[in-house]
N, C-alpha and C positions, 0 to 999 in steps of 0.2 A: 388259622394261626398254628404256631409251632405246638406239637403235642408228643415228641419223642420222649420216652422215660429216661430217666438218669438212673445209670446203675449204681450199686452200692459203692464200688472202686472209686467211681467219678464222684463221689459226694466227699472225698476225703479233702479236709479243710486246707491241706498243703499238698498240691497234686504233682509237685516235680520231687518231692522226698516223701516216700509212702513206706512204711513199714507194715507188716502183715496184719497187725491190729491196733485199733485205738477205740476210745470210749468217749463219745459225745456227752459234754455236760449241758447241753442246751436243754431247754423246758423251764419247768416251774422252781423259782428261788423265791426265798423270802426277800421283802425289800421295804426300806425306809427312805424316805427323804430325810434331812439332816440340816435344816436352814439355819440353825444356830451353831453349826459344827460343835455338837456336844457328844457325840457319840465316841470318840476315842477316849474320853475322860470318863465315861459313862460305862467304859467296858465291853462295847459292842464288839471289840476285837475277836472276843472268843464265843460271838453269838448274840443274838438280841430278839427282843419279843417283836414279830413281823406287823406292822400296819396292814400288810398285804402282800400279795403273790405277784411276781413278774414274770412273763415268759422271755427268757434270754433265747436269743440275743437281740431282741428287738429294744431301742431305746424307750426310755419310759414315756417321752412325750409321743411315741406313736400308738394308736389304737392297738395294734397287734401284740403290744407289750401287756396289755390289761391294764395299763396305768393311766395312758392319755392324758398327761398333765403338762401342757407346753408353757407352764409359768416359770419363773425365775427359780430354780432349785440347784445352788453352786454345789451342795455335798449330797451323795446318795451312797446308800448302803445296800449291799446284797449277801444274802447268805443260802446255803444249802448243806445237805450231808454228803458225805463221802463213804462208801461202803467198801468193805472188803472185795465183795460182789464187782464194783465198779473197777478196781485193780485187776482182778482176774479178767473181766472184759476187755480191758487196756491192753492185755498180753502179758501180765506180769507172771514170772516164772522162774526157774532155776537160771535158765538161759538168758532172761530179761529180766533181772531183779530190780533195776532202778525204774522209777515212775516220774516222769515229767508232765507238769500242769502247763498248758498252753492257753494264752487268750489272744484272740486275733486282732482285737483294737479295744480299747476302752478309753473314752474321750474324757478328760483330757489326761488327768493324773491319776495313777493307780497305786493303791497300797493293799496287800493280800496277806492273810494270815490263814493259819491251818492251826485249830484248837490253840488259839491265842499267840502261837508263836509266829513272827512276822516273816514271811519267805521272801520279801522284797518289794521294791517299789519300780514304777515305770512312768516315764514322762513322755506324752506324744499320743495325740489322740488317733492315729491312722495307722500305726505299725504294730505288729506282733511282738511278744515277750513270753517268757516261761520260766519255770522255777523246778529244781530239782526237789521232789518231795519226799524222796525215799526214807531219809531218817525220820520224817516226821509220821511215816505210816508204818514204821517197823514193829509196832505193837499195837494191840486192840483191833477192832473190827469196824468202827465207824468213828468219823471224825467231822469237826464242824469248818467247812471253808467259806472265808469271809472276804468279801472285796468291797473296798472303799474308793469312792470316784469323787475327785474333786474337779470341777469344770466352771471356771467362774464365767458367767454369761456376758460379762462386759470388760473381760480382759482382751482386748483387740492385739494384743502382742503374741497370742497364742495363733498356731496355724489352724485357721477355722474353716477355709473354704467359703462356702454359701450359708453359715450358720449366721442368724440374723443377732444380733446385739438389741435391737428394740423388742419390747414385749411381744410383738405380733409380727409376722412375715410382711414385708413390703418390697414393692418394685421386684429386683431380682433375689433378695435373699429370703431364705425358708427357715421353719422351724429348727430351733436347735437339737443337736443330738448329745445327750449326756450318757456316761457311763458305757456299759458293754453294749457293744453294736455288731460284732464279728463273733464267729464260733468259739466256745471254750470247750477244750477237750483233753482227754488223759492220754498217754503213751508211754508204754513200758520199752525199754533201751537196755542193752546190755552194758557191761561195766564200761567199755570202751565205744562210745557211740559217735555217729557222723553227727556232725551240727550242721555244717551247710555244705551244698553242692552248688558249684556255679559251670555252666558250660559256655563255651566259646567255639564258634566254627571258623574254620579260615577255607574258604574255597579254593582259592589260588594253590594252596599246599596241600590239598584234599587231608586236611587234619581236623581233628576235635580236640580241644583242650578243656580238660577238667580239673577245677580246683577244689579240692576238698578240706574241710576243716573238721578236726575232731574235737571233742570237748576236754580233753587233757592228753599229754604226751603218753604216746604208745609204749610198750614194753619192747624189748628186742623179741625179735621173730615175727612181727607183725607185717602183714602184707597186704595189698589193696588190689582185688580183682575187678576189671571192669570190662563188660561185655555190651556192645551195641547190635542191635537187631532190627530187621524189619520185616513185617509179616513172617516172623519166625525165620528169617534168613540171616545167617551170620555176616557182620558187615565188619567189625572191629573187636580187638580183644588186647588187653594188656593185664600184666601182674607186676606189681610194683612192691619192693620192700619199703616199709614205711618207719621213719626214724623220728619224725617232727609231727606236731599236730596240726600243721598246715604244709600241704603239699601239692603238686602239680602233676597230672598225668596228660601226656600227649598220645592221641591214639591216630594211628595212619588208617584212610578209609580207603583201601586200594581201589576199588572200582570207581572211587571218583577221579582218579587220575586219568581216565579215559576222558579227553575233552570232547568227544563227540556223543559219550552218553552220561555225562555226569548232571546234566539237567532233571533227569527222571527222578532223583530223590531230594531235589531242592523244595524247600519250603515256601509257598506263595498264596495268595487269596485263592488263586484258580485251582492249586493242586497242594493243600495244606499238608504235606507230607510229615508225619512225625515218627522219630525212630524211638524204638524202646531202648532202654539202658538199664543195668543192674550192676549195682556197685556193691561189692563184699569186701568187708575191712574184718580180717580175722588175725588170731594171735591168741597168747596166753590169756587175755582178760575176755575171750569169747568172740563171737562173730555177730556183726551187724550185717543185716542185708537190705538193701535200699532198692525200690523199684523207681526209676526216673524216666524222664522222656527229653527229647530235644529235637530242634529242627535245624537243618541245614540251610543257612541263608546269610544275604549280606545287606546291609542298609547304608546307602551312602549319597551324597549329592555332588553332582558335576555339571556344569555346562547348561544351568538353569534347568537342570530336571532332578527329580528324586529318583534315586536308583535302588531297585530291589534285585539283588542277585547280578549286580552289574548291567541291568536292563531298565530304561525309563518306564516309570509306572505313573499313571495319571490319577491322583489322588480323589476320590470321591468319598467324603467323610461327613459324618454327623456328629453334633455335639451331644454328649450324653451325660445327662446330670446324675444318675442313678440314683433316683429318687421314687419310691413308691408311696401312694396315698395312705396305705394301710402301715407301712413298715418304715418309711421314711428312708434315711441312708442304709439301713440294713435290707437286703433282699427278702422278700417275702417267704421264700424257698429256695433250696439249691435249684429246682426245676425252672424258677423264674429267672436264674441267671443264664442259663441255658437259652432260654425263650425270647430274651432280651438280644442276645446275640443273633440268635436266627432270625428275629425281626429284622435287624440291622443289614443282614445279608438279603432278606427277602425284598426290601425296599431297593436294593440295587447299589448301596453304599459298600466299598471295599475296604473302609477305614473308620475308626471312631476317635474322638478326641473326648477321654475320660475328664469332665471338667471339675476342676476343684476338689478333686477326691483320689485317693488311693484306692482303687476298687477290689473287691475280694478276690483272693487269688483264684477261686473257682470260676469267677468270670473271665479271668485270663487263661484259664485252661480252656474253656470254651472259644476264646477267640484264638487261641493255638489251634484247637481241635476242627473247628469249622471254617478258619480262614478269613481273619479280619484283622487288617493292621491296627495297630493301638499307638495313640499317642499320650503318653503318661504324663499328667499333669499335678503339679504340688498344690494341694491346699494352702491359700494364702493367708499371711498375716494382714492386719489392716494398719498398723503402724511400723516406723523406721525406727528400731533402736536396737542397740547391742543385743538386748534380751530378746527380741524378736527374731534377730539375725541368727543368734546362738540356735534357739528352738527350730527354726526353719531348717538349716544346716544339719543339725542332728536327725531331724526326722527324715529329710531328703536322703541322707547316707543310708539311714535304716531301710527306707523302701529300694534304694539302689541294691542293697545286700539282698533283699527280699525277691526282687523281679527280675533282675538282669539275665535269667536264663531263658526267659519267654521269648520263642521265636517271634511272635506276634506283635511285641513291643519295639517300634522302629525310630521312635523320636521321644526325646526326654524334654520336658517342659518345665523348669523350676519355677519360673515366674510368669504371671499373665496379668496383661493390662496395668502394669505397673503397681499392683496391689503389693502392700509392704514395702515400696520404694516410689511413692506418689510423686515426689518431687525430684525424680531422677534426673528430670532435663537441667535442673538447676543445681544439682548436688553432685559434685564429682566422687565425694566418698560413696554414694549410693550406686553411680554407674561402675565404682571399682568393686562393690558387692555383687552386682550383677554379672559383671565379665569374670569374676572369681568364681562365683557360682557354677557358671557355664564350664569353666577351665576345670574346676574340681569334678564336674561330672564326666568330663573327657578323660580325666585321669583315672578315674574309677571304672570306666567303660568307653574306650576309645573306638568301638565297633557301631555307634548310632550317631546320627546328627542329634544336635543340641540347639533348642531356642533359648536364647537368653531372656526373652521378656515377650511373650506372645501377643501379637495385635498391633503393638507399637512401641517407640522409644526403644530399638534394638540397639545394643552395644556390642554384642559378640555371637551373633546366631549364624547357624549353618543354612538356615532356611529363612527368606524374609517373608514375615507372616503379617497380614492386614486385616483388622475387623473393620468392618465398613456395612452399616445397615442402611445405606442408601437403598430406598424403594422402588425408585423409578428405573426400569430396565434401560432406556437410552441412555441416561446418566452412567451407570454401570457399564455400558457398551462402549461408551467414549472412554471412560477413566481407564479401563484395562484394555483398550483396542490398539495400543500401539506402544512402543517404547518411548516416544517422545510424551505422550499423554501422561503415562505413569512417572516418568522422571519428572514431570512439573509436580506431580504428587510429593515426589521425594525432596524435590527442591525447596517445596513450601509447607504449610502446614496440611497434614493429611487428615482423613475421616476422624471424627469425634475431637477435632480442634486439637490433636497430637500430631509430633513429628514423628514419621514413620522410622526413621534411623537417626539415631544420636551419633555413634562412633562407626569408622570403618567405611566399608565400600560395598556397594550392592551388586558389584559387578560378577557375573556368574552363578549368584546365588537365585535358587527355585524360589518363584513368587507364589505364594498360597493366600487365597482370601478364606482365612481360617476362622472367620465368623461373619455371617452375611443372612440375609433373610429375616428370620423372627417374625413371620407374620401373624398376627393374633386372629383367631377364628374359634369361637365357641359354638359346636355344632347345636346345643340345647338353648342357646342364646346366652349372651355375654352377660357377666355379672359387673358388678358396678367396679369391682376391682381388679377385674382381668386386664392383664397388661402385655403388652407386644411392642414391637418397633414400628408396625404399621398394622392395619387393621383391613381385614377381609369381610364385606358386607354379608355374604352366604359362599355356600360352597362352589358355585361357579366364579365367583369373583377370587376365591382362595385358588383356583385352578389356573386362571389367568394370570394371578400376580406370581404365582410358583413358577408357571411356564415361562413368562417373560424375564423374571431374573435368571433362572437356569439357561435358558437360550442364551442371554446376554454373557453368563459366566463361561459357558462351553464355546461360545465363539472367540473367547479371548486367545489370542497367540502368544501370550505372555505366561498365562496362569499355568504351573505345574499341578495344579488341584484347588479344591475348595473344602470347605467343612460348612454344612447348613445349621443354621440354629432354629430349631433343635428337634431331638426325637421326639420327646413326650412333653405334654403339658404337665408342669410342675406348680401345684399350688394356683399362686395368683397369676403365673406366667401361662397365658394359653397361646403360645406359639409354637407350639409341637405339631409335627406331622401327625402325631397320634394323641389320642386323649390321654390323660392320665391313668386311664385303665386299659391302655394299648390297644385302643380302638383306632382305624385309620380314618382320618378326616375325609379322605377321598378313596375311591377302590384302590386297592394296593397295585393293581396292574398298571393303573394312571401314574399313581406315585411313582412307581419304577421305571417307567417309561419318561417321566419329566426328569428325575434324577440322574439317569444314565444317558441322557440325550437321545432316547428312543433306539439305542444300538443293541439293545438287550441283553448287555453284558452281565 
């Protein structure tokens, strides 16, 4: 099993925008449920008598939090002390006098106070937000930080992914995640600070484009210097005068103009080359130095193939729920995130589909670093309404802003299996929404393929993806064995009783079997609630079933790739290749040979 240690720099909660100092606020916080929603009127905004303590960032439903209560609790409160020592550890100094409070994700609606003063609010359970607390910590040496989180368990108009609306998990839905579930941390910044960085690479022109956003308009005399290196070797540099709070720097990478040698620095799963970058904004308001990284690569589709760096790549992907028994949607540790990516690689997959979850940026750091292609998928709402659409679009735009510099992300998936657009086949307005969401994604990021609705009922997708849990290998082999056979699926009603394509043409689109398998097998004996799409009686039966399905998929002349369901068992879903504790159900070398088709890739 993976055991390589993660060093301190790689623990940073925002790996592509790193300053020299930061202070984690994870750990023990005061905690209270507020089922009657009385805390605000009772004055809890300035602090409260704690019922118990919780370990942040683990959700209170999880055992790792120390609470472990999975019941309906729509409002929860957190509190902890901030001290002057915390601010010093975060890097506060004469050169970096301002202090920012960052929250990686709070599900679903958050309000934050410091010593009773409202810092601000945020809606959206899967995306980060921050507040400038400088004025609030200008005097004194200790302050009380309070977070109120509101997460209505019955509001199916919230983007919620696989969080169950029933009291207990059933079929494919899991325990809810309430409140804080990603890191909380402090960071000191100078008077003028970089807010966001976005990297885009253009292989044909041998250039790198950097979009920089500052937190306010700079004073005259401000400059931005960008240096890109690899293994200490200088690749590109630019210094630009800055007059606005948003600007773009284009850097030429001269050695990439050599058409016979440019591939050496390209990022791919086989060679996940990352370039180091340092961005320095300097002027009358001080100097902000940012360490970042990027990968040179392109992602596209053409003539039925998925192209990475303009070359066809066969996608061997696995469905990843990102759920752990002890900590639920939050990873149990930073090391666990690395281990998960390493397991995916060790099994022979070159790609992962993050399912119904925006994963921790540290996970994406490891897919960048270790070389795993990522399909980024939005957590779905369950109802079709203007409110649900507004919430989904807002959160989707926030994650595009957070994640679009990661070279490992090669596909955007804003909708899955018509969740939130359940009657899309009969409702033109919902088709307009799905089409508009795909087009909006391309407008923000035209560099990656977009799947309008993964699995079925496509309206404007760059890949034609199909979810098919047929368990008989001979049927799978026939269904995807020829263009004529698959055309019959397109012309009729496809797997799961859904039309595969609602609008447009499938001509030239890569066809990907983006969910299949799901074979249930519990090595210790099946429980009465264990669930899967088909069932293996024992390990030998599992091996035979897996081999039969994967051989049929590998034999298809049509498929550009596949995504197997799924990496691990998750609660009652006993259909993982690994147990919930990340133990393989068959020897790793056997699983790898089955997944790769025996080619050792």
